[in-house]
mmCIF file of the N, C-alpha and C atoms, coordinates in Angstrom:
data_MODEL
# 
_entry.id   MODEL 
# 
loop_
_atom_site.group_PDB 
_atom_site.id 
_atom_site.type_symbol 
_atom_site.label_atom_id 
_atom_site.label_alt_id 
_atom_site.label_comp_id 
_atom_site.label_asym_id 
_atom_site.label_entity_id 
_atom_site.label_seq_id 
_atom_site.pdbx_PDB_ins_code 
_atom_site.Cartn_x 
_atom_site.Cartn_y 
_atom_site.Cartn_z 
_atom_site.occupancy 
_atom_site.B_iso_or_equiv 
_atom_site.pdbx_formal_charge 
_atom_site.auth_seq_id 
_atom_site.auth_comp_id 
_atom_site.auth_asym_id 
_atom_site.auth_atom_id 
_atom_site.pdbx_PDB_model_num 
ATOM 1   N N  . MET A 1 1  ? -19.632 -8.990  -6.052 1.00 0.00 ? 1  MET A N  1 
ATOM 2   C CA . MET A 1 1  ? -18.743 -9.888  -6.746 1.00 0.00 ? 1  MET A CA 1 
ATOM 3   C C  . MET A 1 1  ? -17.319 -9.631  -6.242 1.00 0.00 ? 1  MET A C  1 
ATOM 4   N N  . ALA A 1 2  ? -16.624 -10.649 -5.858 1.00 0.00 ? 2  ALA A N  1 
ATOM 5   C CA . ALA A 1 2  ? -15.266 -10.524 -5.352 1.00 0.00 ? 2  ALA A CA 1 
ATOM 6   C C  . ALA A 1 2  ? -14.261 -10.830 -6.452 1.00 0.00 ? 2  ALA A C  1 
ATOM 7   N N  . LEU A 1 3  ? -13.187 -10.093 -6.425 1.00 0.00 ? 3  LEU A N  1 
ATOM 8   C CA . LEU A 1 3  ? -12.101 -10.287 -7.363 1.00 0.00 ? 3  LEU A CA 1 
ATOM 9   C C  . LEU A 1 3  ? -11.067 -11.198 -6.711 1.00 0.00 ? 3  LEU A C  1 
ATOM 10  N N  . THR A 1 4  ? -10.692 -12.269 -7.373 1.00 0.00 ? 4  THR A N  1 
ATOM 11  C CA . THR A 1 4  ? -9.697  -13.185 -6.829 1.00 0.00 ? 4  THR A CA 1 
ATOM 12  C C  . THR A 1 4  ? -8.435  -13.098 -7.677 1.00 0.00 ? 4  THR A C  1 
ATOM 13  N N  . VAL A 1 5  ? -7.366  -12.646 -7.057 1.00 0.00 ? 5  VAL A N  1 
ATOM 14  C CA . VAL A 1 5  ? -6.075  -12.535 -7.716 1.00 0.00 ? 5  VAL A CA 1 
ATOM 15  C C  . VAL A 1 5  ? -5.047  -13.144 -6.776 1.00 0.00 ? 5  VAL A C  1 
ATOM 16  N N  . LYS A 1 6  ? -4.238  -14.063 -7.273 1.00 0.00 ? 6  LYS A N  1 
ATOM 17  C CA . LYS A 1 6  ? -3.226  -14.710 -6.447 1.00 0.00 ? 6  LYS A CA 1 
ATOM 18  C C  . LYS A 1 6  ? -1.996  -13.815 -6.301 1.00 0.00 ? 6  LYS A C  1 
ATOM 19  N N  . ASP A 1 7  ? -1.266  -14.049 -5.223 1.00 0.00 ? 7  ASP A N  1 
ATOM 20  C CA . ASP A 1 7  ? 0.026   -13.410 -4.987 1.00 0.00 ? 7  ASP A CA 1 
ATOM 21  C C  . ASP A 1 7  ? -0.036  -11.891 -4.850 1.00 0.00 ? 7  ASP A C  1 
ATOM 22  N N  . ILE A 1 8  ? -1.071  -11.374 -4.227 1.00 0.00 ? 8  ILE A N  1 
ATOM 23  C CA . ILE A 1 8  ? -1.125  -9.938  -3.974 1.00 0.00 ? 8  ILE A CA 1 
ATOM 24  C C  . ILE A 1 8  ? -0.204  -9.640  -2.793 1.00 0.00 ? 8  ILE A C  1 
ATOM 25  N N  . LYS A 1 9  ? 0.745   -8.779  -3.000 1.00 0.00 ? 9  LYS A N  1 
ATOM 26  C CA . LYS A 1 9  ? 1.722   -8.432  -1.958 1.00 0.00 ? 9  LYS A CA 1 
ATOM 27  C C  . LYS A 1 9  ? 1.391   -7.104  -1.283 1.00 0.00 ? 9  LYS A C  1 
ATOM 28  N N  . TYR A 1 10 ? 0.718   -6.213  -2.002 1.00 0.00 ? 10 TYR A N  1 
ATOM 29  C CA . TYR A 1 10 ? 0.400   -4.894  -1.470 1.00 0.00 ? 10 TYR A CA 1 
ATOM 30  C C  . TYR A 1 10 ? -1.025  -4.501  -1.830 1.00 0.00 ? 10 TYR A C  1 
ATOM 31  N N  . VAL A 1 11 ? -1.685  -3.853  -0.881 1.00 0.00 ? 11 VAL A N  1 
ATOM 32  C CA . VAL A 1 11 ? -2.977  -3.223  -1.133 1.00 0.00 ? 11 VAL A CA 1 
ATOM 33  C C  . VAL A 1 11 ? -2.802  -1.759  -0.768 1.00 0.00 ? 11 VAL A C  1 
ATOM 34  N N  . ILE A 1 12 ? -3.147  -0.876  -1.687 1.00 0.00 ? 12 ILE A N  1 
ATOM 35  C CA . ILE A 1 12 ? -3.069  0.558   -1.422 1.00 0.00 ? 12 ILE A CA 1 
ATOM 36  C C  . ILE A 1 12 ? -4.469  1.132   -1.527 1.00 0.00 ? 12 ILE A C  1 
ATOM 37  N N  . ASN A 1 13 ? -4.955  1.649   -0.396 1.00 0.00 ? 13 ASN A N  1 
ATOM 38  C CA . ASN A 1 13 ? -6.266  2.293   -0.359 1.00 0.00 ? 13 ASN A CA 1 
ATOM 39  C C  . ASN A 1 13 ? -6.042  3.798   -0.473 1.00 0.00 ? 13 ASN A C  1 
ATOM 40  N N  . TYR A 1 14 ? -6.487  4.385   -1.553 1.00 0.00 ? 14 TYR A N  1 
ATOM 41  C CA . TYR A 1 14 ? -6.317  5.822   -1.732 1.00 0.00 ? 14 TYR A CA 1 
ATOM 42  C C  . TYR A 1 14 ? -7.348  6.599   -0.925 1.00 0.00 ? 14 TYR A C  1 
ATOM 43  N N  . ASP A 1 15 ? -8.342  5.890   -0.449 1.00 0.00 ? 15 ASP A N  1 
ATOM 44  C CA . ASP A 1 15 ? -9.315  6.482   0.475  1.00 0.00 ? 15 ASP A CA 1 
ATOM 45  C C  . ASP A 1 15 ? -9.760  5.399   1.445  1.00 0.00 ? 15 ASP A C  1 
ATOM 46  N N  . PHE A 1 16 ? -9.947  5.781   2.695  1.00 0.00 ? 16 PHE A N  1 
ATOM 47  C CA . PHE A 1 16 ? -10.413 4.824   3.686  1.00 0.00 ? 16 PHE A CA 1 
ATOM 48  C C  . PHE A 1 16 ? -11.865 4.501   3.379  1.00 0.00 ? 16 PHE A C  1 
ATOM 49  N N  . PRO A 1 17 ? -12.242 3.216   3.421  1.00 0.00 ? 17 PRO A N  1 
ATOM 50  C CA . PRO A 1 17 ? -13.625 2.853   3.103  1.00 0.00 ? 17 PRO A CA 1 
ATOM 51  C C  . PRO A 1 17 ? -14.627 3.445   4.107  1.00 0.00 ? 17 PRO A C  1 
ATOM 52  N N  . GLY A 1 18 ? -15.879 3.320   3.789  1.00 0.00 ? 18 GLY A N  1 
ATOM 53  C CA . GLY A 1 18 ? -16.942 3.877   4.626  1.00 0.00 ? 18 GLY A CA 1 
ATOM 54  C C  . GLY A 1 18 ? -17.167 3.155   5.943  1.00 0.00 ? 18 GLY A C  1 
ATOM 55  N N  . SER A 1 19 ? -16.622 1.941   6.088  1.00 0.00 ? 19 SER A N  1 
ATOM 56  C CA . SER A 1 19 ? -16.797 1.198   7.338  1.00 0.00 ? 19 SER A CA 1 
ATOM 57  C C  . SER A 1 19 ? -15.551 0.366   7.612  1.00 0.00 ? 19 SER A C  1 
ATOM 58  N N  . ILE A 1 20 ? -15.352 0.020   8.872  1.00 0.00 ? 20 ILE A N  1 
ATOM 59  C CA . ILE A 1 20 ? -14.203 -0.786  9.255  1.00 0.00 ? 20 ILE A CA 1 
ATOM 60  C C  . ILE A 1 20 ? -14.298 -2.188  8.648  1.00 0.00 ? 20 ILE A C  1 
ATOM 61  N N  . GLU A 1 21 ? -15.509 -2.692  8.469  1.00 0.00 ? 21 GLU A N  1 
ATOM 62  C CA . GLU A 1 21 ? -15.694 -4.006  7.853  1.00 0.00 ? 21 GLU A CA 1 
ATOM 63  C C  . GLU A 1 21 ? -15.192 -4.009  6.407  1.00 0.00 ? 21 GLU A C  1 
ATOM 64  N N  . ASP A 1 22 ? -15.469 -2.920  5.682  1.00 0.00 ? 22 ASP A N  1 
ATOM 65  C CA . ASP A 1 22 ? -14.991 -2.820  4.302  1.00 0.00 ? 22 ASP A CA 1 
ATOM 66  C C  . ASP A 1 22 ? -13.464 -2.720  4.261  1.00 0.00 ? 22 ASP A C  1 
ATOM 67  N N  . TYR A 1 23 ? -12.891 -2.035  5.243  1.00 0.00 ? 23 TYR A N  1 
ATOM 68  C CA . TYR A 1 23 ? -11.432 -1.953  5.334  1.00 0.00 ? 23 TYR A CA 1 
ATOM 69  C C  . TYR A 1 23 ? -10.831 -3.352  5.506  1.00 0.00 ? 23 TYR A C  1 
ATOM 70  N N  . ILE A 1 24 ? -11.385 -4.111  6.435  1.00 0.00 ? 24 ILE A N  1 
ATOM 71  C CA . ILE A 1 24 ? -10.897 -5.465  6.699  1.00 0.00 ? 24 ILE A CA 1 
ATOM 72  C C  . ILE A 1 24 ? -10.998 -6.317  5.435  1.00 0.00 ? 24 ILE A C  1 
ATOM 73  N N  . HIS A 1 25 ? -12.099 -6.187  4.726  1.00 0.00 ? 25 HIS A N  1 
ATOM 74  C CA . HIS A 1 25 ? -12.290 -6.947  3.490  1.00 0.00 ? 25 HIS A CA 1 
ATOM 75  C C  . HIS A 1 25 ? -11.228 -6.577  2.455  1.00 0.00 ? 25 HIS A C  1 
ATOM 76  N N  . ARG A 1 26 ? -10.954 -5.289  2.306  1.00 0.00 ? 26 ARG A N  1 
ATOM 77  C CA . ARG A 1 26 ? -9.968  -4.841  1.319  1.00 0.00 ? 26 ARG A CA 1 
ATOM 78  C C  . ARG A 1 26 ? -8.570  -5.349  1.650  1.00 0.00 ? 26 ARG A C  1 
ATOM 79  N N  . VAL A 1 27 ? -8.132  -5.154  2.885  1.00 0.00 ? 27 VAL A N  1 
ATOM 80  C CA . VAL A 1 27 ? -6.758  -5.532  3.223  1.00 0.00 ? 27 VAL A CA 1 
ATOM 81  C C  . VAL A 1 27 ? -6.599  -7.037  3.326  1.00 0.00 ? 27 VAL A C  1 
ATOM 82  N N  . GLY A 1 28 ? -7.688  -7.747  3.509  1.00 0.00 ? 28 GLY A N  1 
ATOM 83  C CA . GLY A 1 28 ? -7.629  -9.198  3.576  1.00 0.00 ? 28 GLY A CA 1 
ATOM 84  C C  . GLY A 1 28 ? -7.171  -9.835  2.286  1.00 0.00 ? 28 GLY A C  1 
ATOM 85  N N  . ARG A 1 29 ? -7.163  -9.090  1.217  1.00 0.00 ? 29 ARG A N  1 
ATOM 86  C CA . ARG A 1 29 ? -6.712  -9.609  -0.080 1.00 0.00 ? 29 ARG A CA 1 
ATOM 87  C C  . ARG A 1 29 ? -5.254  -10.052 -0.019 1.00 0.00 ? 29 ARG A C  1 
ATOM 88  N N  . THR A 1 30 ? -4.464  -9.467  0.898  1.00 0.00 ? 30 THR A N  1 
ATOM 89  C CA . THR A 1 30 ? -3.049  -9.832  0.983  1.00 0.00 ? 30 THR A CA 1 
ATOM 90  C C  . THR A 1 30 ? -2.820  -11.081 1.816  1.00 0.00 ? 30 THR A C  1 
ATOM 91  N N  . GLY A 1 31 ? -3.831  -11.553 2.543  1.00 0.00 ? 31 GLY A N  1 
ATOM 92  C CA . GLY A 1 31 ? -3.627  -12.669 3.455  1.00 0.00 ? 31 GLY A CA 1 
ATOM 93  C C  . GLY A 1 31 ? -4.392  -13.925 3.110  1.00 0.00 ? 31 GLY A C  1 
ATOM 94  N N  . ARG A 1 32 ? -4.601  -14.196 1.876  1.00 0.00 ? 32 ARG A N  1 
ATOM 95  C CA . ARG A 1 32 ? -5.319  -15.389 1.464  1.00 0.00 ? 32 ARG A CA 1 
ATOM 96  C C  . ARG A 1 32 ? -4.447  -16.632 1.580  1.00 0.00 ? 32 ARG A C  1 
ATOM 97  N N  . ALA A 1 33 ? -5.011  -17.702 2.097  1.00 0.00 ? 33 ALA A N  1 
ATOM 98  C CA . ALA A 1 33 ? -4.366  -19.022 2.151  1.00 0.00 ? 33 ALA A CA 1 
ATOM 99  C C  . ALA A 1 33 ? -2.971  -18.975 2.759  1.00 0.00 ? 33 ALA A C  1 
ATOM 100 N N  . GLY A 1 34 ? -2.833  -18.227 3.846  1.00 0.00 ? 34 GLY A N  1 
ATOM 101 C CA . GLY A 1 34 ? -1.565  -18.179 4.553  1.00 0.00 ? 34 GLY A CA 1 
ATOM 102 C C  . GLY A 1 34 ? -0.537  -17.227 3.977  1.00 0.00 ? 34 GLY A C  1 
ATOM 103 N N  . ALA A 1 35 ? -0.867  -16.554 2.900  1.00 0.00 ? 35 ALA A N  1 
ATOM 104 C CA . ALA A 1 35 ? 0.060   -15.588 2.306  1.00 0.00 ? 35 ALA A CA 1 
ATOM 105 C C  . ALA A 1 35 ? 0.141   -14.341 3.191  1.00 0.00 ? 35 ALA A C  1 
ATOM 106 N N  . THR A 1 36 ? 1.171   -13.568 3.007  1.00 0.00 ? 36 THR A N  1 
ATOM 107 C CA . THR A 1 36 ? 1.304   -12.313 3.742  1.00 0.00 ? 36 THR A CA 1 
ATOM 108 C C  . THR A 1 36 ? 1.514   -11.175 2.763  1.00 0.00 ? 36 THR A C  1 
ATOM 109 N N  . GLY A 1 37 ? 1.241   -9.973  3.220  1.00 0.00 ? 37 GLY A N  1 
ATOM 110 C CA . GLY A 1 37 ? 1.421   -8.794  2.393  1.00 0.00 ? 37 GLY A CA 1 
ATOM 111 C C  . GLY A 1 37 ? 1.321   -7.557  3.240  1.00 0.00 ? 37 GLY A C  1 
ATOM 112 N N  . SER A 1 38 ? 1.317   -6.418  2.597  1.00 0.00 ? 38 SER A N  1 
ATOM 113 C CA . SER A 1 38 ? 1.252   -5.130  3.289  1.00 0.00 ? 38 SER A CA 1 
ATOM 114 C C  . SER A 1 38 ? 0.101   -4.310  2.740  1.00 0.00 ? 38 SER A C  1 
ATOM 115 N N  . SER A 1 39 ? -0.440  -3.472  3.615  1.00 0.00 ? 39 SER A N  1 
ATOM 116 C CA . SER A 1 39 ? -1.522  -2.584  3.211  1.00 0.00 ? 39 SER A CA 1 
ATOM 117 C C  . SER A 1 39 ? -1.167  -1.162  3.617  1.00 0.00 ? 39 SER A C  1 
ATOM 118 N N  . TYR A 1 40 ? -1.413  -0.245  2.716  1.00 0.00 ? 40 TYR A N  1 
ATOM 119 C CA . TYR A 1 40 ? -1.198  1.180   2.976  1.00 0.00 ? 40 TYR A CA 1 
ATOM 120 C C  . TYR A 1 40 ? -2.515  1.888   2.710  1.00 0.00 ? 40 TYR A C  1 
ATOM 121 N N  . THR A 1 41 ? -2.909  2.734   3.644  1.00 0.00 ? 41 THR A N  1 
ATOM 122 C CA . THR A 1 41 ? -4.188  3.421   3.506  1.00 0.00 ? 41 THR A CA 1 
ATOM 123 C C  . THR A 1 41 ? -4.018  4.906   3.769  1.00 0.00 ? 41 THR A C  1 
ATOM 124 N N  . PHE A 1 42 ? -4.469  5.720   2.834  1.00 0.00 ? 42 PHE A N  1 
ATOM 125 C CA . PHE A 1 42 ? -4.496  7.161   3.041  1.00 0.00 ? 42 PHE A CA 1 
ATOM 126 C C  . PHE A 1 42 ? -5.731  7.486   3.873  1.00 0.00 ? 42 PHE A C  1 
ATOM 127 N N  . PHE A 1 43 ? -5.548  8.349   4.832  1.00 0.00 ? 43 PHE A N  1 
ATOM 128 C CA . PHE A 1 43 ? -6.587  8.636   5.823  1.00 0.00 ? 43 PHE A CA 1 
ATOM 129 C C  . PHE A 1 43 ? -6.854  10.132  5.801  1.00 0.00 ? 43 PHE A C  1 
ATOM 130 N N  . THR A 1 44 ? -8.012  10.553  5.301  1.00 0.00 ? 44 THR A N  1 
ATOM 131 C CA . THR A 1 44 ? -8.345  11.978  5.204  1.00 0.00 ? 44 THR A CA 1 
ATOM 132 C C  . THR A 1 44 ? -9.254  12.402  6.352  1.00 0.00 ? 44 THR A C  1 
ATOM 133 N N  . SER A 1 45 ? -9.349  13.699  6.560  1.00 0.00 ? 45 SER A N  1 
ATOM 134 C CA . SER A 1 45 ? -10.068 14.231  7.727  1.00 0.00 ? 45 SER A CA 1 
ATOM 135 C C  . SER A 1 45 ? -11.534 13.800  7.782  1.00 0.00 ? 45 SER A C  1 
ATOM 136 N N  . ASP A 1 46 ? -12.159 13.548  6.655  1.00 0.00 ? 46 ASP A N  1 
ATOM 137 C CA . ASP A 1 46 ? -13.556 13.117  6.686  1.00 0.00 ? 46 ASP A CA 1 
ATOM 138 C C  . ASP A 1 46 ? -13.717 11.679  7.178  1.00 0.00 ? 46 ASP A C  1 
ATOM 139 N N  . LYS A 1 47 ? -12.611 10.961  7.325  1.00 0.00 ? 47 LYS A N  1 
ATOM 140 C CA . LYS A 1 47 ? -12.660 9.567   7.810  1.00 0.00 ? 47 LYS A CA 1 
ATOM 141 C C  . LYS A 1 47 ? -12.042 9.410   9.202  1.00 0.00 ? 47 LYS A C  1 
ATOM 142 N N  . PHE A 1 48 ? -11.661 10.514  9.840  1.00 0.00 ? 48 PHE A N  1 
ATOM 143 C CA . PHE A 1 48 ? -11.040 10.437  11.167 1.00 0.00 ? 48 PHE A CA 1 
ATOM 144 C C  . PHE A 1 48 ? -11.903 9.694   12.174 1.00 0.00 ? 48 PHE A C  1 
ATOM 145 N N  . LYS A 1 49 ? -13.211 9.694   11.963 1.00 0.00 ? 49 LYS A N  1 
ATOM 146 C CA . LYS A 1 49 ? -14.115 9.018   12.898 1.00 0.00 ? 49 LYS A CA 1 
ATOM 147 C C  . LYS A 1 49 ? -13.844 7.510   12.987 1.00 0.00 ? 49 LYS A C  1 
ATOM 148 N N  . HIS A 1 50 ? -13.146 6.949   12.005 1.00 0.00 ? 50 HIS A N  1 
ATOM 149 C CA . HIS A 1 50 ? -12.842 5.515   11.997 1.00 0.00 ? 50 HIS A CA 1 
ATOM 150 C C  . HIS A 1 50 ? -11.515 5.183   12.686 1.00 0.00 ? 50 HIS A C  1 
ATOM 151 N N  . ALA A 1 51 ? -10.797 6.182   13.150 1.00 0.00 ? 51 ALA A N  1 
ATOM 152 C CA . ALA A 1 51 ? -9.456  5.972   13.705 1.00 0.00 ? 51 ALA A CA 1 
ATOM 153 C C  . ALA A 1 51 ? -9.467  5.007   14.883 1.00 0.00 ? 51 ALA A C  1 
ATOM 154 N N  . LYS A 1 52 ? -10.393 5.174   15.793 1.00 0.00 ? 52 LYS A N  1 
ATOM 155 C CA . LYS A 1 52 ? -10.433 4.314   16.988 1.00 0.00 ? 52 LYS A CA 1 
ATOM 156 C C  . LYS A 1 52 ? -10.687 2.856   16.603 1.00 0.00 ? 52 LYS A C  1 
ATOM 157 N N  . ASP A 1 53 ? -11.619 2.630   15.690 1.00 0.00 ? 53 ASP A N  1 
ATOM 158 C CA . ASP A 1 53 ? -11.902 1.266   15.230 1.00 0.00 ? 53 ASP A CA 1 
ATOM 159 C C  . ASP A 1 53 ? -10.692 0.659   14.523 1.00 0.00 ? 53 ASP A C  1 
ATOM 160 N N  . LEU A 1 54 ? -9.995  1.475   13.748 1.00 0.00 ? 54 LEU A N  1 
ATOM 161 C CA . LEU A 1 54 ? -8.829  0.980   13.033 1.00 0.00 ? 54 LEU A CA 1 
ATOM 162 C C  . LEU A 1 54 ? -7.722  0.586   14.012 1.00 0.00 ? 54 LEU A C  1 
ATOM 163 N N  . VAL A 1 55 ? -7.511  1.377   15.041 1.00 0.00 ? 55 VAL A N  1 
ATOM 164 C CA . VAL A 1 55 ? -6.518  1.025   16.057 1.00 0.00 ? 55 VAL A CA 1 
ATOM 165 C C  . VAL A 1 55 ? -6.874  -0.313  16.690 1.00 0.00 ? 55 VAL A C  1 
ATOM 166 N N  . THR A 1 56 ? -8.131  -0.503  17.023 1.00 0.00 ? 56 THR A N  1 
ATOM 167 C CA . THR A 1 56 ? -8.579  -1.758  17.625 1.00 0.00 ? 56 THR A CA 1 
ATOM 168 C C  . THR A 1 56 ? -8.296  -2.944  16.711 1.00 0.00 ? 56 THR A C  1 
ATOM 169 N N  . VAL A 1 57 ? -8.626  -2.807  15.441 1.00 0.00 ? 57 VAL A N  1 
ATOM 170 C CA . VAL A 1 57 ? -8.422  -3.888  14.474 1.00 0.00 ? 57 VAL A CA 1 
ATOM 171 C C  . VAL A 1 57 ? -6.937  -4.202  14.329 1.00 0.00 ? 57 VAL A C  1 
ATOM 172 N N  . LEU A 1 58 ? -6.114  -3.179  14.230 1.00 0.00 ? 58 LEU A N  1 
ATOM 173 C CA . LEU A 1 58 ? -4.672  -3.395  14.076 1.00 0.00 ? 58 LEU A CA 1 
ATOM 174 C C  . LEU A 1 58 ? -4.082  -4.085  15.301 1.00 0.00 ? 58 LEU A C  1 
ATOM 175 N N  . LYS A 1 59 ? -4.494  -3.659  16.485 1.00 0.00 ? 59 LYS A N  1 
ATOM 176 C CA . LYS A 1 59 ? -3.989  -4.287  17.710 1.00 0.00 ? 59 LYS A CA 1 
ATOM 177 C C  . LYS A 1 59 ? -4.426  -5.745  17.801 1.00 0.00 ? 59 LYS A C  1 
ATOM 178 N N  . GLU A 1 60 ? -5.685  -6.027  17.467 1.00 0.00 ? 60 GLU A N  1 
ATOM 179 C CA . GLU A 1 60 ? -6.177  -7.403  17.499 1.00 0.00 ? 60 GLU A CA 1 
ATOM 180 C C  . GLU A 1 60 ? -5.406  -8.306  16.537 1.00 0.00 ? 60 GLU A C  1 
ATOM 181 N N  . ALA A 1 61 ? -4.931  -7.724  15.441 1.00 0.00 ? 61 ALA A N  1 
ATOM 182 C CA . ALA A 1 61 ? -4.194  -8.493  14.435 1.00 0.00 ? 61 ALA A CA 1 
ATOM 183 C C  . ALA A 1 61 ? -2.685  -8.468  14.690 1.00 0.00 ? 61 ALA A C  1 
ATOM 184 N N  . ASN A 1 62 ? -2.286  -7.939  15.845 1.00 0.00 ? 62 ASN A N  1 
ATOM 185 C CA . ASN A 1 62 ? -0.860  -7.835  16.196 1.00 0.00 ? 62 ASN A CA 1 
ATOM 186 C C  . ASN A 1 62 ? -0.054  -7.091  15.140 1.00 0.00 ? 62 ASN A C  1 
ATOM 187 N N  . GLN A 1 63 ? -0.643  -6.020  14.627 1.00 0.00 ? 63 GLN A N  1 
ATOM 188 C CA . GLN A 1 63 ? 0.007   -5.191  13.620 1.00 0.00 ? 63 GLN A CA 1 
ATOM 189 C C  . GLN A 1 63 ? 0.501   -3.895  14.268 1.00 0.00 ? 63 GLN A C  1 
ATOM 190 N N  . PRO A 1 64 ? 1.530   -3.292  13.709 1.00 0.00 ? 64 PRO A N  1 
ATOM 191 C CA . PRO A 1 64 ? 1.996   -2.011  14.252 1.00 0.00 ? 64 PRO A CA 1 
ATOM 192 C C  . PRO A 1 64 ? 0.943   -0.925  14.058 1.00 0.00 ? 64 PRO A C  1 
ATOM 193 N N  . VAL A 1 65 ? 0.843   -0.049  15.042 1.00 0.00 ? 65 VAL A N  1 
ATOM 194 C CA . VAL A 1 65 ? -0.110  1.064   14.976 1.00 0.00 ? 65 VAL A CA 1 
ATOM 195 C C  . VAL A 1 65 ? 0.705   2.357   14.895 1.00 0.00 ? 65 VAL A C  1 
ATOM 196 N N  . PRO A 1 66 ? 0.598   3.092   13.800 1.00 0.00 ? 66 PRO A N  1 
ATOM 197 C CA . PRO A 1 66 ? 1.348   4.342   13.669 1.00 0.00 ? 66 PRO A CA 1 
ATOM 198 C C  . PRO A 1 66 ? 0.980   5.344   14.765 1.00 0.00 ? 66 PRO A C  1 
ATOM 199 N N  . GLU A 1 67 ? 1.983   6.044   15.258 1.00 0.00 ? 67 GLU A N  1 
ATOM 200 C CA . GLU A 1 67 ? 1.778   7.048   16.309 1.00 0.00 ? 67 GLU A CA 1 
ATOM 201 C C  . GLU A 1 67 ? 0.734   8.092   15.901 1.00 0.00 ? 67 GLU A C  1 
ATOM 202 N N  . GLU A 1 68 ? 0.755   8.499   14.646 1.00 0.00 ? 68 GLU A N  1 
ATOM 203 C CA . GLU A 1 68 ? -0.205  9.493   14.157 1.00 0.00 ? 68 GLU A CA 1 
ATOM 204 C C  . GLU A 1 68 ? -1.641  8.985   14.259 1.00 0.00 ? 68 GLU A C  1 
ATOM 205 N N  . LEU A 1 69 ? -1.809  7.698   14.000 1.00 0.00 ? 69 LEU A N  1 
ATOM 206 C CA . LEU A 1 69 ? -3.145  7.107   14.099 1.00 0.00 ? 69 LEU A CA 1 
ATOM 207 C C  . LEU A 1 69 ? -3.605  7.058   15.548 1.00 0.00 ? 69 LEU A C  1 
ATOM 208 N N  . LEU A 1 70 ? -2.700  6.740   16.450 1.00 0.00 ? 70 LEU A N  1 
ATOM 209 C CA . LEU A 1 70 ? -3.054  6.749   17.884 1.00 0.00 ? 70 LEU A CA 1 
ATOM 210 C C  . LEU A 1 70 ? -3.491  8.144   18.328 1.00 0.00 ? 70 LEU A C  1 
ATOM 211 N N  . LYS A 1 71 ? -2.819  9.161   17.838 1.00 0.00 ? 71 LYS A N  1 
ATOM 212 C CA . LYS A 1 71 ? -3.199  10.529  18.188 1.00 0.00 ? 71 LYS A CA 1 
ATOM 213 C C  . LYS A 1 71 ? -4.594  10.868  17.685 1.00 0.00 ? 71 LYS A C  1 
ATOM 214 N N  . LEU A 1 72 ? -4.905  10.432  16.471 1.00 0.00 ? 72 LEU A N  1 
ATOM 215 C CA . LEU A 1 72 ? -6.245  10.671  15.926 1.00 0.00 ? 72 LEU A CA 1 
ATOM 216 C C  . LEU A 1 72 ? -7.302  9.952   16.759 1.00 0.00 ? 72 LEU A C  1 
ATOM 217 N N  . ALA A 1 73 ? -7.001  8.706   17.103 1.00 0.00 ? 73 ALA A N  1 
ATOM 218 C CA . ALA A 1 73 ? -7.966  7.914   17.882 1.00 0.00 ? 73 ALA A CA 1 
ATOM 219 C C  . ALA A 1 73 ? -8.170  8.513   19.275 1.00 0.00 ? 73 ALA A C  1 
ATOM 220 N N  . ASP A 1 74 ? -7.106  8.974   19.901 1.00 0.00 ? 74 ASP A N  1 
ATOM 221 C CA . ASP A 1 74 ? -7.205  9.577   21.233 1.00 0.00 ? 74 ASP A CA 1 
ATOM 222 C C  . ASP A 1 74 ? -7.950  10.907  21.213 1.00 0.00 ? 74 ASP A C  1 
ATOM 223 N N  . GLY A 1 75 ? -7.915  11.575  20.080 1.00 0.00 ? 75 GLY A N  1 
ATOM 224 C CA . GLY A 1 75 ? -8.586  12.867  19.951 1.00 0.00 ? 75 GLY A CA 1 
ATOM 225 C C  . GLY A 1 75 ? -10.036 12.747  19.537 1.00 0.00 ? 75 GLY A C  1 
ATOM 226 N N  . GLY A 1 76 ? -10.559 11.534  19.546 1.00 0.00 ? 76 GLY A N  1 
ATOM 227 C CA . GLY A 1 76 ? -11.949 11.342  19.166 1.00 0.00 ? 76 GLY A CA 1 
ATOM 228 C C  . GLY A 1 76 ? -12.211 11.641  17.701 1.00 0.00 ? 76 GLY A C  1 
ATOM 229 N N  . GLY A 1 77 ? -11.185 11.498  16.865 1.00 0.00 ? 77 GLY A N  1 
ATOM 230 C CA . GLY A 1 77 ? -11.361 11.766  15.444 1.00 0.00 ? 77 GLY A CA 1 
ATOM 231 C C  . GLY A 1 77 ? -11.061 13.188  15.064 1.00 0.00 ? 77 GLY A C  1 
ATOM 232 N N  . ARG A 1 78 ? -10.575 13.981  16.003 1.00 0.00 ? 78 ARG A N  1 
ATOM 233 C CA . ARG A 1 78 ? -10.211 15.373  15.698 1.00 0.00 ? 78 ARG A CA 1 
ATOM 234 C C  . ARG A 1 78 ? -8.707  15.474  15.720 1.00 0.00 ? 78 ARG A C  1 
ATOM 235 N N  . TYR A 1 79 ? -8.139  16.143  14.744 1.00 0.00 ? 79 TYR A N  1 
ATOM 236 C CA . TYR A 1 79 ? -6.688  16.302  14.683 1.00 0.00 ? 79 TYR A CA 1 
ATOM 237 C C  . TYR A 1 79 ? -6.315  17.744  14.810 1.00 0.00 ? 79 TYR A C  1 
# 
């Protein structure tokens, strides 16, 4: 069941989801019907394996990629 709320400006993920698809679904809440917003995600060591996929998704969406995230992705998920 999906929650529909208008005018969402920010999404804060206190934990990175189990898959990149779930991440995309969560942050997509800010971009409904041409709206824009921001997403902040806390990234813990047990989720480092998703760093490379996250970099790919951010680049495809023309979003800024934090330097720290690039380092995680380049290290194969090891920091």
